[in-house]
C-alpha positions as CSV (number, residue, x, y, z in Angstrom):
1,M,-7.9,-4.5,30.3
2,E,-9.5,-7.9,30.0
3,G,-11.6,-6.7,27.1
4,I,-8.5,-5.2,25.3
5,Y,-6.5,-8.5,25.7
6,T,-9.5,-10.5,24.4
7,I,-10.0,-8.4,21.3
8,A,-6.2,-8.3,20.6
9,A,-6.1,-12.1,21.0
10,I,-9.0,-12.5,18.5
11,W,-7.4,-10.2,16.0
12,L,-4.0,-11.8,16.2
13,G,-5.6,-15.2,16.0
14,L,-7.2,-14.1,12.7
15,A,-3.8,-12.9,11.6
16,V,-2.4,-16.3,12.2
17,I,-5.2,-17.9,10.2
18,S,-4.6,-15.4,7.4
19,A,-0.9,-16.3,7.3
20,M,-1.8,-20.0,6.9
21,I,-4.3,-19.3,4.1
22,A,-1.8,-17.0,2.3
23,K,0.9,-19.7,2.6
24,H,-1.3,-22.4,0.9
25,L,-2.9,-20.1,-1.7
26,R,0.5,-18.3,-2.4
27,I,-1.0,-14.9,-2.4
28,S,-0.3,-11.7,-0.5
29,I,-1.0,-12.0,3.3
30,A,-2.3,-8.4,3.3
31,L,-5.0,-9.4,0.8
32,V,-6.1,-12.4,2.9
33,E,-6.2,-10.2,6.1
34,I,-8.5,-7.8,4.4
35,C,-10.8,-10.6,3.3
36,V,-10.7,-12.2,6.7
37,G,-11.6,-8.9,8.2
38,V,-14.6,-8.5,5.9
39,F,-15.9,-12.0,6.8
40,A,-15.1,-11.8,10.6
41,A,-16.8,-8.4,11.0
42,F,-19.9,-9.5,9.1
43,V,-20.3,-12.7,11.2
44,I,-19.5,-11.1,14.6
45,N,-21.7,-8.0,14.0
46,H,-24.5,-10.2,12.7
47,F,-24.6,-12.5,15.8
48,Y,-23.4,-10.1,18.5
49,G,-24.5,-6.7,17.3
50,P,-22.7,-3.7,15.7
51,G,-19.4,-2.7,17.4
52,S,-18.8,-6.2,18.9
53,F,-15.7,-6.7,16.7
54,G,-13.9,-3.7,18.4
55,N,-12.7,-2.1,15.1
56,N,-13.4,1.4,16.3
57,S,-11.6,1.2,19.7
58,E,-9.2,4.0,20.1
59,W,-6.2,1.7,20.9
60,L,-6.9,-0.5,18.0
61,R,-7.2,2.5,15.6
62,F,-3.7,3.6,16.9
63,L,-2.2,0.2,16.2
64,A,-3.8,0.1,12.7
65,S,-2.6,3.6,11.9
66,S,0.9,2.7,13.2
67,G,0.9,-0.3,10.8
68,A,0.0,1.9,7.9
69,V,2.8,4.4,8.7
70,M,5.5,1.7,9.1
71,L,4.4,-0.1,6.0
72,T,4.5,3.1,4.0
73,F,8.0,3.8,5.3
74,L,9.2,0.4,4.3
75,A,7.7,0.7,0.8
76,G,9.9,3.8,0.3
77,A,12.9,2.1,1.9
78,E,12.7,-1.0,-0.2
79,L,13.2,1.0,-3.4
80,D,16.6,0.2,-5.0
81,P,18.0,3.7,-5.7
82,R,20.0,2.3,-8.6
83,V,16.8,1.7,-10.5
84,I,15.9,5.4,-10.6
85,R,19.4,6.3,-11.8
86,T,19.8,3.6,-14.6
87,K,16.2,3.4,-15.8
88,W,14.8,6.8,-14.9
89,V,13.1,7.5,-18.3
90,E,11.2,4.2,-18.2
91,V,10.5,4.4,-14.5
92,G,9.3,8.0,-14.7
93,V,7.1,7.7,-17.8
94,V,5.5,4.4,-16.9
95,G,5.0,5.5,-13.3
96,L,3.4,8.9,-14.2
97,V,1.1,7.4,-16.8
98,G,0.2,4.6,-14.4
99,F,-0.9,7.2,-11.9
100,F,-2.6,9.8,-14.2
101,A,-4.6,7.4,-16.4
102,P,-6.6,5.7,-13.6
103,F,-6.7,8.9,-11.5
104,L,-8.5,10.8,-14.2
105,G,-10.3,7.8,-15.6
106,C,-11.7,6.5,-12.3
107,A,-12.7,10.0,-11.1
108,A,-14.6,10.4,-14.4
109,F,-16.3,7.0,-14.0
110,A,-17.4,7.8,-10.4
111,Y,-18.7,11.3,-11.4
112,F,-20.4,10.6,-14.7
113,F,-21.6,7.0,-14.2
114,L,-22.1,6.7,-10.5
115,H,-23.1,10.4,-9.9
116,W,-20.9,10.8,-6.9
117,D,-20.1,14.3,-5.8
118,V,-16.9,16.0,-6.9
119,R,-14.8,15.3,-3.7
120,A,-15.9,11.7,-3.5
121,S,-15.1,11.3,-7.2
122,W,-11.6,12.7,-6.8
123,L,-11.0,10.5,-3.8
124,A,-12.1,7.5,-5.9
125,G,-9.6,8.5,-8.5
126,V,-6.8,8.7,-5.9
127,A,-7.7,5.4,-4.3
128,L,-7.8,3.5,-7.6
129,S,-4.8,5.1,-9.1
130,T,-2.3,3.1,-7.0
131,T,-0.1,0.2,-7.9
132,S,0.5,-2.3,-5.0
133,M,4.1,-2.3,-4.1
134,A,3.4,-5.0,-1.6
135,V,1.8,-7.4,-4.1
136,V,4.3,-6.6,-6.9
137,Y,7.3,-7.0,-4.6
138,A,6.0,-10.4,-3.4
139,V,5.5,-11.5,-7.0
140,M,9.0,-10.3,-7.9
141,L,10.5,-12.3,-5.0
142,E,8.5,-15.4,-5.8
143,T,9.5,-15.5,-9.5
144,G,13.0,-14.2,-9.2
145,F,12.3,-11.1,-11.3
146,N,13.6,-8.9,-8.4
147,K,17.1,-9.8,-9.6
148,T,16.5,-8.8,-13.2
149,E,16.4,-5.4,-14.8
150,F,12.9,-6.1,-16.0
151,G,11.7,-6.6,-12.4
152,K,13.6,-3.7,-11.0
153,G,12.0,-1.5,-13.7
154,I,8.6,-2.5,-12.6
155,L,9.3,-1.9,-8.9
156,G,10.7,1.6,-9.8
157,A,7.6,2.4,-11.8
158,C,5.4,1.3,-8.8
159,F,7.3,3.7,-6.6
160,V,6.7,6.7,-8.9
161,N,3.0,5.7,-9.3
162,D,2.4,5.5,-5.6
163,L,4.4,8.7,-4.9
164,G,1.9,10.4,-7.3
165,T,-0.9,9.0,-5.2
166,V,0.6,10.2,-2.0
167,I,1.1,13.7,-3.4
168,A,-2.4,13.9,-4.9
169,L,-4.0,12.8,-1.6
170,G,-2.2,15.6,0.2
171,L,-2.8,18.3,-2.4
172,L,-6.5,17.6,-3.0
173,F,-7.7,17.0,0.5
174,A,-5.3,18.4,3.1
175,P,-6.5,21.9,4.0
176,F,-3.8,24.5,3.4
177,T,-3.5,26.7,6.5
178,Y,-0.7,28.1,8.5
179,K,-0.5,24.7,10.1
180,T,0.2,23.2,6.7
181,A,3.0,25.6,6.2
182,V,4.5,24.7,9.6
183,F,4.1,21.0,8.8
184,I,5.9,21.4,5.4
185,I,8.8,23.5,6.8
186,L,9.4,21.3,9.8
187,S,9.2,18.2,7.7
188,V,11.7,19.5,5.2
189,I,14.1,20.4,8.1
190,V,13.7,17.0,9.9
191,L,13.9,14.9,6.7
192,S,17.0,16.8,5.5
193,F,18.9,15.6,8.6
194,F,17.2,12.2,8.8
195,P,19.6,10.2,6.7
196,Y,22.7,11.8,8.2
197,I,21.6,11.2,11.8
198,T,20.5,7.7,11.1
199,S,23.9,6.9,9.6
200,L,25.6,8.5,12.6
201,L,23.6,6.5,15.1
202,H,24.3,3.4,13.1
203,R,28.1,3.9,13.2
204,K,28.1,4.7,17.0
205,Y,25.4,2.5,18.3
206,G,24.3,0.1,15.6
207,N,24.1,-3.7,16.0
208,R,23.3,-3.4,19.7
209,T,20.5,-5.1,21.7
210,A,19.0,-1.7,22.4
211,A,17.8,-1.5,18.8
212,I,18.4,2.3,18.8
213,R,18.0,2.5,15.0
214,V,14.5,1.1,15.1
215,K,13.6,3.4,18.0
216,W,15.0,6.4,16.2
217,V,13.1,5.7,13.0
218,V,9.8,5.1,14.8
219,F,10.4,8.3,16.8
220,V,10.8,10.4,13.6
221,L,7.8,8.7,11.9
222,F,5.5,9.2,14.9
223,G,6.7,12.7,15.4
224,L,6.1,13.6,11.7
225,G,2.8,11.7,11.9
226,A,1.7,13.8,14.9
227,L,2.7,17.0,13.0
228,A,0.8,15.8,9.9
229,T,-2.4,15.0,11.9
230,W,-2.2,18.3,13.7
231,S,-2.0,20.1,10.3
232,G,-5.1,18.3,9.1
233,S,-3.1,15.9,6.8
234,E,-2.5,12.2,7.2
235,A,0.3,10.5,9.2
236,V,1.3,8.3,6.3
237,L,2.2,11.1,3.9
238,P,5.7,12.0,5.3
239,A,6.5,8.3,5.9
240,Y,7.0,7.5,2.2
241,I,9.5,10.3,1.8
242,A,11.3,9.3,4.9
243,G,11.6,5.7,3.6
244,M,12.9,6.9,0.3
245,L,15.6,9.0,1.9
246,L,16.8,5.8,3.7
247,A,16.7,3.6,0.6
248,E,20.5,3.5,0.1
249,F,21.0,2.9,3.8
250,A,18.5,0.0,3.7
251,V,20.2,-1.5,0.7
252,E,23.4,-1.9,2.8
253,E,21.6,-3.0,6.0
254,H,19.7,-6.0,4.9
255,L,19.4,-7.5,8.3
256,W,18.1,-4.3,9.9
257,I,15.4,-3.8,7.3
258,R,14.3,-7.4,7.6
259,R,13.9,-7.1,11.4
260,L,11.9,-3.9,10.9
261,R,9.8,-5.6,8.3
262,T,9.1,-8.5,10.7
263,L,8.0,-6.1,13.5
264,T,5.8,-4.2,11.1
265,V,4.1,-7.1,9.2
266,G,4.2,-9.5,12.1
267,F,2.5,-7.3,14.6
268,L,1.2,-3.9,13.3
269,T,-0.1,-4.4,9.8
270,P,-2.6,-7.2,10.7
271,F,-4.5,-4.6,12.7
272,Y,-4.5,-2.2,9.8
273,F,-5.6,-4.6,7.1
274,I,-8.1,-6.6,9.2
275,R,-9.6,-3.3,10.3
276,A,-9.7,-2.0,6.7
277,G,-11.7,-5.1,5.7
278,S,-13.9,-4.9,8.8
279,L,-15.2,-1.6,7.6
280,V,-16.5,-3.0,4.3
281,S,-20.3,-3.3,4.3
282,V,-21.2,-6.7,2.8
283,P,-24.9,-5.8,2.6
284,A,-24.0,-2.7,0.6
285,L,-22.0,-4.7,-1.9
286,I,-24.8,-7.3,-2.3
287,S,-27.4,-4.6,-2.8
288,A,-25.5,-2.7,-5.5
289,P,-22.9,-4.9,-7.3
290,F,-23.1,-2.6,-10.3
291,I,-21.2,0.2,-8.4
292,F,-18.4,-2.2,-7.6
293,L,-18.2,-3.4,-11.2
294,V,-18.0,0.2,-12.5
295,L,-15.2,1.1,-10.2
296,F,-13.2,-2.1,-10.8
297,T,-13.7,-1.8,-14.6
298,G,-12.8,1.9,-14.5
299,K,-9.4,1.1,-12.9
300,I,-8.5,-1.9,-15.1
301,V,-9.6,-0.3,-18.3
302,S,-7.9,3.1,-17.7
303,K,-4.7,1.3,-16.5
304,I,-4.5,-0.9,-19.6
305,F,-5.4,1.7,-22.1
306,G,-2.9,4.2,-20.6
307,L,0.0,1.8,-19.9
308,Y,0.0,-0.8,-22.6
309,P,1.0,1.6,-25.5
310,V,3.6,3.3,-23.3
311,I,5.2,0.1,-22.0
312,G,5.4,-1.0,-25.6
313,V,8.0,1.7,-26.2
314,F,10.3,0.0,-23.7
315,R,9.3,-3.7,-24.0
316,K,8.7,-5.1,-27.5
317,Q,7.8,-8.7,-26.6
318,N,4.0,-9.2,-26.2
319,S,4.2,-11.2,-23.0
320,E,6.5,-8.7,-21.3
321,R,4.2,-5.8,-22.2
322,W,1.1,-7.5,-20.8
323,Y,2.8,-8.8,-17.7
324,Y,4.2,-5.4,-17.0
325,T,0.8,-3.7,-17.6
326,L,-1.2,-6.2,-15.5
327,L,1.2,-5.9,-12.5
328,M,1.0,-2.2,-12.7
329,S,-2.8,-2.5,-12.6
330,T,-2.8,-4.0,-9.1
331,G,-3.7,-2.1,-6.0
332,L,-3.8,-2.7,-2.3
333,T,-1.9,-0.8,0.4
334,F,-2.2,2.8,-0.8
335,G,-5.7,2.2,-2.2
336,T,-7.0,1.1,1.2
337,I,-5.0,3.9,2.9
338,S,-6.6,6.5,0.6
339,S,-10.1,5.0,1.0
340,M,-9.7,5.0,4.8
341,Y,-8.6,8.6,4.7
342,G,-11.7,9.5,2.7
343,L,-13.9,7.6,5.2
344,S,-12.3,9.1,8.3
345,H,-12.6,12.6,6.9
346,G,-16.1,12.4,5.7
347,I,-15.2,12.6,2.0
348,V,-16.9,9.3,1.2
349,T,-19.7,7.5,2.9
350,P,-19.3,4.0,4.5
351,Q,-21.1,2.5,1.5
352,Q,-18.8,4.3,-1.0
353,Y,-15.8,3.2,1.1
354,S,-17.0,-0.4,0.9
355,F,-17.2,-0.2,-2.9
356,L,-13.8,1.4,-3.2
357,V,-12.1,-1.2,-1.0
358,A,-13.8,-4.1,-2.7
359,A,-12.6,-2.7,-6.1
360,V,-9.0,-2.3,-4.6
361,I,-9.0,-5.9,-3.3
362,A,-10.3,-7.3,-6.7
363,S,-7.5,-5.3,-8.5
364,A,-4.9,-7.0,-6.2
365,V,-6.1,-10.5,-7.1
366,I,-7.4,-10.6,-10.7
367,P,-4.7,-8.9,-12.7
368,T,-2.0,-10.7,-10.8
369,M,-3.6,-14.1,-11.5
370,I,-4.0,-13.3,-15.2
371,A,-0.4,-12.1,-15.5
372,N,1.1,-15.2,-13.9
373,F,-1.1,-17.7,-15.7
374,A,-1.4,-16.2,-19.2
375,F,1.6,-13.8,-19.8
376,F,4.5,-15.0,-17.6
377,P,7.7,-14.0,-19.5
378,Q,9.7,-17.1,-18.7
379,H,12.3,-16.3,-21.3
380,L,13.7,-13.4,-19.1
381,L,14.8,-15.8,-16.4
382,L,17.9,-18.1,-16.7
383,K,16.2,-20.2,-14.1
384,R,13.2,-19.8,-11.9
385,G,14.1,-19.3,-8.2
386,G,12.9,-17.7,-5.1
387,Q,10.1,-18.4,-2.6
388,L,7.1,-16.3,-2.0
389,M,7.7,-14.2,1.1
390,S,4.4,-12.8,2.4
391,E,4.8,-9.0,2.3
392,G,8.5,-9.5,1.8
393,I,9.1,-11.2,5.2
394,D,11.8,-13.9,5.1
395,E,11.8,-15.9,8.3
396,E,14.4,-18.5,7.2
């Protein structure tokens, strides 16, 4: 137990340092945690030998996986259902193009330029097709766009984009057997009753110290996660749908969703993001920077060429079009989840994983910085308000 407590203390200490860095640099804490994980693993493994960082310990892998499941659930629950109803054409078209353009483009780049095998190329397409709901949501809160129809449209398109990624990951790489059929049928049954039972528990037992709603949600997510893993799929896949089904409930229960967010981002997700970064091979990146540049360029180019003309149909002002396009070009959470899935299932090698995660991290930073510094549509705001809340956490 001493070793477990020591490793946990080191990792949470790194999470505290990451939070401080994110606060001063005003960027997503998830991004900082990944970068800190890359640096810490490189230093510790160099001086103390491979495996010294503890990133492959079974208990730590469980905490990291739990963080991914809970964050995926929250991404679905954060969606404002009114956006889909009032802007469904824009949200649907932009979200689908935002998925298919980089999905096909990056798979082609990986196959024809890097000569990866077919499965690894498709996995690259999935991992680089995402738009980071976490990064975009943080930017919307910081700028105040989350209260405008412009910002709500972007968030809705992010949801459709990432939903396409989740579906593609499941269809392409989850083996379809009788276990898959059992998983789908039981998931449909459970998720059909999930909103009703959650509302019932809220009416009868809500706002109690026992926190029964949190226990109920985690119980369902872990149960579906176990079923998904048993079927050969990934535990995060049903979590997004579960979150989406509770979106209207989450809109009404602000305090409850904020507490769940605090639990997830304050404790669980640091293990996920730091571990994701710790699996990046710095020597591999240094030895072959060309591969990283091909993947990063493939994502950005395919996103811009696919989205900019389509967004122009809905947004006529040049700064709005570029701002929208660049934010839709970001990637982080689902990109790392997809890359991690590929690594854990032998679809990509550790070196390929390193290149993919590096490209995902770069896409979270560079497009966001360019959008805010060069194309910020100030005219859409009556006044600029809000404060950056790392991963949507408000601790005021």
